[in-house]
C-alpha positions in Angstrom: 0.0 0.0 0.0 1.4 3.4 -1.0 0.4 5.7 1.8 1.6 8.9 0.0 -0.2 8.1 -3.2 -3.4 7.1 -1.3 -3.3 10.3 0.7 -2.8 12.3 -2.5 -5.8 10.4 -4.0 -7.9 11.3 -1.0 -6.8 14.9 -1.4 -7.8 14.9 -5.0 -11.4 14.5 -3.9 -11.3 17.6 -1.8 -8.9 19.6 0.4 -8.8 18.1 3.9 -7.2 18.3 7.3 -4.8 15.6 8.4 -7.3 14.4 10.9 -9.9 13.9 8.1 -7.3 12.2 5.9 -6.5 9.7 8.7 -10.1 9.0 9.3 -10.8 8.3 5.6 -7.7 6.3 5.1 -8.5 4.1 8.1 -12.1 3.7 7.0 -11.3 2.6 3.5 -7.7 1.3 3.5 -6.6 0.7 7.1 -8.5 -2.5 7.8 -6.7 -4.1 10.7 -3.8 -1.6 10.4 -4.8 2.0 11.1 -2.5 4.8 10.0 -0.7 6.5 12.9 -1.2 10.2 13.1 2.5 10.8 13.1 2.8 9.0 9.7 0.0 11.1 8.3 1.7 14.4 9.2 5.2 13.2 8.3 3.8 12.1 4.8 2.0 15.4 4.3 5.2 17.3 5.2 7.2 15.3 2.6 4.4 15.8 0.0 4.4 19.6 0.7 8.2 19.7 0.5 8.1 17.9 -2.9 5.4 20.3 -4.2 2.6 17.7 -4.4 0.4 19.3 -1.8 0.0 22.8 -0.4 -0.9 23.5 3.2 -3.2 26.4 4.0 -3.0 28.5 7.1 -3.9 27.0 10.4 -7.6 27.1 11.1 -9.1 27.1 14.6 -11.2 24.1 15.4 -12.5 22.0 18.3 -9.0 21.3 19.5 -5.6 22.3 18.2 -5.5 24.5 15.1 -5.6 22.5 11.9 -4.1 23.0 8.5 -6.1 22.2 5.4 -4.1 20.5 2.7 -4.9 20.6 -1.0 -3.3 18.6 -3.9 -1.2 20.5 -6.5 -1.1 19.9 -10.2 2.1 17.9 -9.8 0.4 15.7 -7.1 -2.7 15.3 -9.3 -0.6 14.2 -12.3 1.2 11.7 -10.0 -2.1 10.2 -8.8 -3.4 9.9 -12.4 -0.2 8.2 -13.5 -0.3 5.8 -10.6 -4.0 4.9 -11.1 -3.4 4.2 -14.8 -0.4 1.9 -14.2 -1.2 -1.8 -13.7 0.1 -3.4 -10.5 2.9 -6.0 -10.9 1.5 -9.4 -9.9 3.0 -10.4 -6.6 4.0 -14.0 -5.7 2.2 -13.7 -2.3 2.8 -16.7 -0.2 3.5 -19.1 -3.1 7.2 -18.5 -3.1 7.6 -19.1 0.6 5.5 -22.3 0.3 7.6 -23.5 -2.5 10.9 -22.8 -0.7 9.7 -24.6 2.5 8.6 -27.7 0.5 11.9 -27.9 -1.4 14.0 -27.3 1.6 12.0 -29.9 3.6 12.7 -32.5 0.8 16.4 -31.5 0.6 16.8 -31.9 4.3 14.9 -35.2 4.3 12.0 -33.9 6.4 8.4 -34.8 5.9 7.2 -32.3 3.3 3.7 -34.0 3.3 3.3 -33.0 6.9 4.2 -29.4 6.2 1.7 -29.3 3.3 -1.0 -30.8 5.5 -0.3 -28.3 8.3 -0.3 -25.4 5.8 -3.6 -26.6 4.2 -5.2 -26.6 7.7 -3.9 -23.1 8.4 -5.3 -21.8 5.1 -8.6 -23.4 5.8 -8.8 -21.8 9.2 -8.1 -18.4 7.7 -10.7 -19.0 5.0 -13.3 -19.7 7.7 -12.4 -16.4 9.4 -12.6 -14.5 6.2 -16.0 -16.1 5.3 -17.3 -14.9 8.7 -16.0 -11.4 7.9 -17.9 -11.5 4.6 -21.1 -12.6 6.4 -20.9 -10.0 9.2 -19.1 -7.0 7.5 -20.1 -4.4 5.0 -19.3 -4.2 1.3 -15.7 -3.1 1.8 -14.9 -5.9 4.2 -16.5 -8.4 1.9 -14.5 -7.3 -1.1 -11.2 -7.4 0.9 -12.2 -10.8 2.2 -12.9 -12.0 -1.3 -9.5 -10.9 -2.5 -7.8 -12.8 0.3 -10.0 -15.8 -0.2 -9.2 -16.0 -3.9 -5.5 -16.0 -3.1 -5.9 -18.7 -0.4 -7.8 -20.8 -2.9 -5.0 -20.5 -5.4 -2.5 -21.5 -2.7 -4.7 -24.5 -1.8 -4.7 -25.6 -5.4 -1.0 -25.3 -5.5 -0.6 -27.3 -2.3 -2.8 -30.1 -3.9 -0.8 -30.1 -7.1 2.5 -30.1 -5.2 1.3 -32.9 -2.9 0.5 -35.0 -6.0 4.0 -34.3 -7.4 5.9 -34.7 -4.2 7.6 -37.9 -5.0 8.9 -36.6 -8.4 10.0 -33.3 -6.7 11.7 -35.3 -3.9 13.6 -37.4 -6.5 14.7 -34.3 -8.4 16.0 -32.3 -5.4 17.7 -35.2 -3.8 19.6 -36.1 -6.9 20.7 -32.6 -7.8 
């Protein structure tokens, strides 16, 4: 997650105070990991330094004075470019799963047991995410679906690897 670009995107909607940016970030993007206030203001400071946002004068409010930030043309172009660029596919957990299986075989450890334990862990997480889908709102359901689809792919990989474990063991032990 790119915090600076996400904050720029939120500012492209409308000028906002840091407090409002944190609230919106946490509501839409901070599920399980809220953005610390210090990070919001440090990021806004860097964005201002780089000419991507401008900070207005401090405004009195129901607490300390607040500065309203607005996106600049440079910041808006950066958001537009970022939104238009596809994200590079990430290997997610697959690479780690593969490494553990191969190393287990190389070290003559029971890779089947590892795959079974990993399958159980994935299934447990899938049950948790399914409950999130049932009890949460649309944002929670979409995020849970994203995670579920990745877990399903991992489970398919675990099944395929388990079916090919003997051949893989032969290959890594003779190399």
